[in-house]
N, C-alpha and C positions, 0 to 999 in steps of 0.2 A: 520438517517441511521445507527448510531452506535448501535441501539438496535436490528438490524437485524443480522442474521447469514448466513454464506456462505452455498450455496447448491452445491453439486458436479456438475461440468461441465464435461460432458463426450466427449465433442468435437462434431464435425459435425454441428456446427452452426457458422454463421459468427460473427466476432468480432463487437463491437459497431462501428458505423460510427463516423467520427470526430465530426459531429454536436451533436450526442447523447452524446458523451464523454464530449464535451464542456459544455453541459447543466448540466450533472451530476457533473462536476468539481466545480460548484458553491456551492455544498453541502459539499465540503471538503476543507476548507481553508488551504492555504499553499502548496498545491499540484500543480504540473504542468504536462501538457501533453508533452511527449517527443517522439522522433523517429516516426514522422508522426502520432502522436496521437495513438500509439500502446502501450504506456507505461505510467504509473503514477510515478512521482518521487517527493520526498520531503527530504530535508536535515534538520536535527535538530541540534541545537548548545548546547554545554555543557561546563562546566567550566574546565573539565579535561578528561583524558583518561578513568579513571575508571567509571565515570558517563556515558560516551558514550558507553562503553562496557556493562555496566549494562542495559542500554536502549536497545541495540542490542539484548541482551539475552531475555529481556522481550518481544520484538517484535517476536523473534524466538519462544518463548513459546506460545504466542498468535497464531502465524501462525500454529504451530503444533496442537493446540486445534481446530482450524478452518479447518485444512486440506488444507490451501491455503498459499503457501510459497513464500515470496519475495526474491529478491536479496538484501542483506544487506552489506553495506561497512561502516566501522567505523575506526576512528583514534583519535588522540588527539583533543578533543573538538567537534567532529562531528559524526553524524551517518546519512547515506543516505539510504533510503529505496526505492526500485523500485518494483512496482507490475505490472504484466500482466499475462494473462492466457496462459500458454504454449500450451495447447491442441488446442487452436484456433489461436495462433500467434498474439494475440492482447488483447484488453480490453473486459471484461465481467462485469456484475453488481457486481460480487464477489470482483473484484479489488477495486471498490468504497466502498463497505462495509468494506473491510479490511483497506482501507485508513482512513475511519471514526473511526474505532476501534483503529487504531494506534494514531490518533489525540486525542482520549479520553485517551489513555494510557499516552501520552505525557503531557496532562493537569492534570493528576491525577484523572480523573473522574472515 
């Protein structure tokens, strides 16, 4: 999935159903469905604040390139990333593509 790119979502479509989201979740290790399967979340661990901040910035740069922006929270030793598609109030295929891209970023791929 990480070789794919986000395609603009203009809204007007339903978010993925829980079952669809659960199936796609298998392709993105480490991520979890939250808030009634309307969001994807993963926390990454680091040795210090600067590593967590650097990773948050890398995720932000990737998100800007793809035009699909997560909620990012970081502090000493952690960075938590949450994806969902604001225009549809839930999950879209783009969220899973971005999660796979963030996984690749974290693994140095």
